[in-house]
C-alpha positions in Angstrom: 120.9 64.9 78.8 118.4 64.8 81.6 119.4 67.3 84.4 118.5 66.5 87.9 118.4 68.5 91.1 119.5 66.2 93.9 120.5 67.0 97.5 121.2 64.4 100.2 119.9 66.7 103.0 116.5 67.1 101.4 116.3 63.9 99.5 114.7 66.0 96.8 115.1 64.8 93.2 113.5 66.4 90.2 114.2 66.1 86.5 113.7 68.5 83.6 111.8 65.8 81.8 109.3 65.5 84.6 108.8 69.3 84.8 108.2 69.5 81.0 105.6 66.8 81.2 103.7 67.9 84.3 104.1 71.6 84.5 100.6 72.8 83.6 98.4 75.6 84.9 96.7 75.5 88.3 95.7 77.2 91.5 98.1 77.9 94.4 95.5 76.7 96.9 95.9 79.3 99.5 92.2 78.4 100.0 89.7 75.8 98.8 87.5 76.6 97.0 89.8 79.1 95.4 89.1 82.9 95.4 87.8 82.9 91.8 84.8 80.9 93.0 83.7 83.6 95.4 80.3 85.1 94.5 78.2 88.2 95.4 75.5 86.1 97.0 77.8 86.0 100.0 77.1 89.4 101.6 77.8 91.4 104.8 74.9 89.6 106.5 76.5 86.3 105.6 79.7 87.4 107.2 77.9 88.6 110.3 76.3 85.2 110.7 79.7 83.4 110.8 81.1 86.0 113.2 78.2 85.3 115.6 78.6 81.6 115.2 82.3 82.0 116.2 81.4 83.9 119.3 78.9 81.2 120.4 81.4 78.4 119.8 83.2 77.4 123.0 85.7 75.4 121.0 86.4 78.0 118.4 89.8 77.9 116.6 92.6 80.4 117.2 92.3 83.8 115.6 94.6 85.4 113.1 94.4 88.9 111.7 95.4 90.3 108.3 95.4 94.0 107.4 95.9 95.2 103.9 97.6 98.6 103.5 97.2 99.3 99.8 99.3 102.4 99.3 102.6 102.6 97.4 104.7 105.7 96.6 105.8 104.3 93.3 104.7 101.6 90.8 106.5 98.3 90.4 105.7 97.1 86.8 105.6 93.4 87.7 103.1 93.8 90.6 99.7 92.0 90.5 98.7 93.1 94.0 95.8 95.4 94.7 97.4 98.8 95.4 96.9 102.5 95.2 99.8 104.5 93.8 100.1 107.9 95.6 102.6 110.2 97.2 99.8 111.9 99.2 100.5 110.8 102.7 97.2 112.1 104.0 95.5 109.2 102.3 96.8 106.7 104.9 95.3 108.8 107.8 91.9 108.6 106.2 92.4 104.9 105.6 93.1 104.2 109.3 89.9 106.0 110.2 88.0 103.5 108.0 89.9 100.5 109.3 88.7 101.5 112.8 85.1 101.7 111.5 85.4 98.2 110.0 86.9 96.8 113.1 84.2 98.3 115.3 81.5 96.8 113.1 83.1 93.4 113.3 83.5 93.6 117.1 79.8 94.2 117.4 79.3 90.6 116.4 82.2 89.1 118.4 80.6 89.2 121.8 83.3 87.2 123.6 86.9 88.2 124.3 89.3 87.2 121.5 93.0 86.4 121.6 95.1 86.9 118.5 97.9 84.4 117.7 99.0 85.8 114.4 99.0 89.2 112.7 100.2 90.1 109.2 100.4 93.5 107.6 100.5 93.3 103.8 100.1 95.6 100.8 100.8 97.6 99.0 103.4 99.0 101.3 102.5 98.8 105.0 105.4 101.0 105.9 103.7 103.7 103.8 102.1 104.5 107.2 104.0 107.1 109.2 105.5 106.1 112.5 102.6 107.9 114.3 100.1 106.0 112.2 101.7 102.7 112.7 101.6 103.2 116.5 98.0 104.3 116.2 97.1 101.2 114.3 98.7 98.9 116.9 97.0 100.7 119.7 93.7 100.3 117.9 94.2 96.5 117.5 95.3 96.1 121.2 92.2 98.0 122.3 90.0 95.3 120.6 92.1 92.1 121.0 94.5 90.4 123.4 97.6 89.1 121.8 99.0 85.8 122.9 102.5 85.8 124.4 103.9 83.9 121.4 102.0 85.8 118.7 103.6 85.9 115.3 103.5 89.5 114.2 104.8 90.1 110.8 105.0 93.0 108.3 106.1 93.5 104.7 108.6 96.3 104.5 110.1 98.4 101.7 113.9 98.8 102.1 113.8 101.9 99.9 111.8 103.9 102.4 112.1 102.2 105.9 114.5 103.9 108.3 116.5 102.7 111.4 114.0 104.5 113.6 111.1 102.9 111.9 112.5 99.4 112.3 113.1 100.1 116.0 109.5 101.3 116.3 108.2 98.1 114.7 110.2 96.0 117.2 108.9 98.1 120.1 105.3 97.6 118.9 105.8 93.8 119.0 106.6 92.9 115.3 109.0 89.9 115.2 109.0 89.0 111.5 109.7 91.0 108.4 109.4 90.3 104.7 111.3 92.1 102.0 110.4 92.2 98.3 113.9 91.7 96.9 112.9 90.2 93.5 116.4 90.6 91.9 119.6 92.5 92.7 120.6 93.0 89.1 120.6 96.7 88.2 119.2 96.2 84.7 116.4 94.0 86.0 115.5 96.6 88.6 115.4 99.3 86.0 113.2 97.2 83.7 110.7 96.6 86.5 110.9 100.1 88.0 112.1 99.1 91.5 115.6 100.4 92.2 117.0 99.0 95.5 120.7 98.3 95.4 122.2 95.4 97.3 123.8 97.8 99.8 120.4 99.3 100.7 118.9 95.8 101.4 122.0 94.8 103.3 121.7 97.8 105.5 118.0 97.1 106.1 118.8 93.5 107.1 121.5 94.4 109.5 119.3 97.0 111.2 116.4 94.5 111.3 118.6 92.0 113.1 119.9 94.7 115.4 116.3 95.6 116.3 115.7 92.0 117.3 113.6 90.6 114.5 113.4 86.8 114.9 112.9 86.0 111.2 113.5 87.7 107.9 111.9 86.6 104.6 113.0 87.5 101.1 110.7 87.3 98.1 112.5 86.6 94.8 111.0 86.4 91.3 112.4 84.6 88.4 111.2 85.3 84.8 111.6 89.1 85.0 112.8 91.2 82.1 116.6 91.2 81.5 117.1 88.2 83.7 119.3 85.3 82.6 121.1 82.4 84.3 124.2 84.3 85.0 122.6 87.4 86.4 120.2 85.5 88.7 123.0 83.3 89.9 124.8 86.5 91.1 121.6 87.6 92.8 121.5 84.2 94.6 125.1 84.7 95.7 124.1 87.9 97.4 120.9 86.5 98.9 122.8 83.5 100.4 125.3 86.0 101.8 122.5 87.9 103.5 121.2 84.7 104.9 117.4 85.3 105.3 115.6 82.7 107.4 112.9 82.2 104.7 112.9 82.6 100.9 109.9 82.6 98.5 111.0 82.0 94.9 108.1 83.0 92.7 107.6 82.5 89.0 106.7 85.8 87.3 103.3 85.5 85.5 103.2 88.0 82.7 99.5 88.8 82.3 99.3 92.4 80.9 95.7 92.1 79.8 94.7 91.6 83.5 97.4 93.7 85.2 97.9 97.1 83.6 101.3 97.9 85.2 102.7 94.9 83.4 102.0 96.6 80.0 105.1 98.8 80.7 107.3 95.7 80.5 108.9 95.1 77.2 108.0 91.5 76.3 111.1 91.1 74.2 113.2 91.5 77.4 111.5 88.5 79.1 113.5 85.3 79.4 112.3 82.4 77.2 110.5 79.4 78.7 113.7 77.4 78.5 115.7 80.1 80.3 113.1 80.3 83.0 113.3 76.6 83.5 117.1 76.7 83.8 116.9 79.6 86.2 114.4 77.7 88.3 116.5 74.5 88.4 119.7 76.4 89.2 118.0 78.3 92.0 116.7 75.2 93.7 120.1 73.6 93.6 121.8 76.7 94.9 119.4 77.2 97.8 119.4 73.5 98.9 123.2 73.4 98.7 123.3 76.5 100.8 121.4 74.6 103.6 117.9 75.7 103.0 115.0 73.2 103.5 112.4 72.9 100.7 109.1 73.6 102.4 106.8 73.3 99.4 105.8 75.0 96.2 108.2 77.9 96.0 109.2 78.2 99.7 112.5 77.5 101.4 113.6 78.0 105.0 116.6 77.5 107.3 116.5 74.2 109.1 116.0 75.9 112.5 113.3 78.3 111.3 109.8 77.7 112.7 108.5 77.0 109.2 111.0 74.1 108.7 110.2 72.8 112.1 106.5 72.9 111.4 107.0 70.9 108.3 109.0 68.4 110.3 106.3 67.9 113.0 103.5 68.1 110.5 101.9 71.2 111.9 102.4 73.2 108.7 99.4 74.9 107.3 98.4 77.3 104.4 96.4 80.5 104.4 96.1 83.5 102.1 99.7 84.6 102.9 101.1 81.2 102.0 102.7 78.6 104.3 102.3 79.3 108.0 103.4 77.7 111.3 100.1 78.1 113.0 97.3 75.6 113.2 94.1 76.2 111.2 93.0 79.6 112.4 90.0 81.7 111.7 91.2 84.8 109.9 89.7 88.3 110.2 90.9 90.4 107.3 90.6 94.2 107.4 91.0 96.7 104.6 90.7 97.0 100.8 90.3 93.6 98.9 91.4 91.6 102.0 90.2 88.0 102.2 89.1 86.4 105.5 88.1 83.0 106.7 85.6 82.5 109.5 84.2 79.0 110.1 83.0 77.4 106.9 83.2 80.6 105.0 85.4 83.0 103.1 84.7 86.7 102.6 86.4 89.3 100.5 86.2 93.1 100.8 85.6 95.6 98.0 88.6 96.3 95.8 88.3 100.1 95.4 88.6 102.8 98.0 85.3 104.4 96.9 83.3 101.1 97.4 85.2 100.3 100.6 84.6 103.7 102.1 81.1 103.9 100.8 79.9 100.7 102.6 81.5 101.8 105.9 80.0 105.3 105.7 76.6 103.5 105.6 77.5 101.4 108.6 77.8 98.2 106.5 80.7 95.8 106.5 82.5 96.2 103.1 82.0 92.6 101.9 82.0 92.3 98.1 81.8 88.5 97.8 82.6 85.2 99.5 81.7 81.6 99.8 79.8 79.2 102.1 81.5 75.8 102.3 79.3 72.7 102.4 80.4 69.4 103.9 82.0 68.2 100.6 83.9 71.5 100.3 85.2 71.1 103.9 86.3 67.5 103.2 88.1 68.4 100.0 89.8 71.4 101.6 91.1 69.1 104.3 92.5 66.7 101.7 94.1 69.4 99.7 95.7 71.0 102.7 97.1 67.6 103.8 98.7 67.1 100.4 100.0 70.7 100.2 101.4 70.7 103.8 102.2 67.3 105.1 102.5 65.3 101.8 100.4 62.6 103.3 96.7 61.9 103.0 95.3 59.5 105.6 92.1 57.9 104.3 91.0 56.5 107.7 91.2 60.0 109.2 88.9 61.4 106.5 86.5 58.5 106.8 86.2 58.9 110.6 85.7 62.6 110.5 83.3 62.8 107.6 81.6 59.4 107.8 82.3 58.2 104.3 84.1 55.3 102.6 87.0 57.1 101.0 87.7 54.7 98.1 84.0 54.8 97.2 83.5 58.5 97.5 86.7 59.4 95.7 87.0 56.5 93.3 87.3 58.7 90.2 89.9 60.8 91.9 92.0 57.8 92.9 91.8 56.5 89.3 93.1 59.8 88.1 96.0 59.8 90.6 97.2 56.5 89.1 98.6 58.6 86.3 101.2 60.0 88.8 102.0 56.7 90.4 103.4 55.4 87.2 106.2 58.1 87.5 106.6 57.4 91.2 105.5 60.9 92.0 103.0 59.6 94.6 102.3 56.3 96.3 98.9 54.9 97.1 98.1 52.0 99.4 95.1 50.8 101.3 95.4 53.6 103.9 97.0 56.6 102.4 98.1 58.7 99.5 101.7 59.8 99.9 103.6 62.4 97.9 107.1 61.0 97.2 110.3 63.1 97.3 110.4 63.8 93.6 106.7 64.5 93.5 106.8 67.4 96.0 107.1 70.0 93.3 103.8 68.8 91.8 101.5 68.9 94.8 99.4 71.5 93.1 98.7 69.0 90.3 97.7 66.3 92.8 95.5 68.8 94.7 93.7 69.7 91.4 92.5 66.1 91.2 90.3 66.7 94.3 89.1 70.2 93.1 85.5 69.6 92.0 85.2 73.2 90.7 88.2 73.1 88.4 87.6 72.8 84.6 89.8 73.3 81.6 87.9 76.4 80.7 89.1 78.2 83.9 92.7 76.9 84.1 93.9 79.8 82.0 93.3 82.1 85.0 96.0 80.4 86.9 99.8 80.4 87.0 102.2 77.6 85.9 102.6 74.9 88.5 106.4 75.5 88.5 
């Protein structure tokens, strides 16, 4: 029997049969072109050129900052992030010194005052920094930038190590959003992935975060982890719903032990089957929607009054390297190991090892390993993909006016390929637009792939499943 997830509030309908038919591999499109297209011909000098162009642009877009703190005190076996496992707390002090060097080099090429509208600290574990170091970092940022009065300032925190005093310090320093990697509350799952954080620990962290005044709290959940099953994850969702975070990201675990060494410690026999994963996914969607969460897109959910849900409603939703965001299309300066930034028509990514990152900065060179210069076609396709991913509507006339093309001529082959999805009423195409229908919202990555000129079957194996 065909199982459907249906809620009146979201008008979201999806069937197992559709998922089985259309759930292939593909990019998550936190950028276009995707990061696997970046190349070493994009250098520090390339990055400098874009920084200087920004400074000379009187109509430059708002500015966002991302800072990568790579250190973790212990290893989570599922993790695919770029991190440094260490208990040596002196390493973070050294790292801050190099963040300052990188920022000073960047500021040499930003000759006009800059106001930051968004800051995110990711990792790794940003709260690996001591309280003194966190204060030092924020003083450093404020010495180089002005922050807007409504700046969104967010941080990923580890409930296993963060204290009441630390949370209060973060609030004092201006942080207003936190994100917790919950993954799963089941004890056996936590043991299997080497991340022990009982429900009571997270509950305490949430209560103290709210008491400190944080406006929004995000949970990251992962389905497909070892020892998970439908019953155990349903219990986790009971507890998540009780804690009532403002936002939830429900990620599908990608087991790629040949690429990510920590995953080799996971016993593959303990992983749920593809059928079990599908049932966990469908159950999770149903539970979250019935609990009042709004489906934002891909694997993101939010309370109806959260700014993310409101941004989706007023069509101001956007995507960047941290996922969905409420802010308009910003330039993004990224600091630290492996971080990816976006300035103008470019992307740049820093070196992935501390030795390379420190080595470049010791020579007075920005630590850019690779990147990408976008041409006019790239910019147009990026706009199309972001429209599909964020607003579910592609207005052909807008693209034609902005880029001086005839849409149906320029994208004739893409429109032909999209017809495949119209037959299942996943999308609708008329003379003026391409619209993602309610039951097609889960498949926006597939529709976006149609407009990705760099995608080929040979590279799809690098990506995760669409659902």
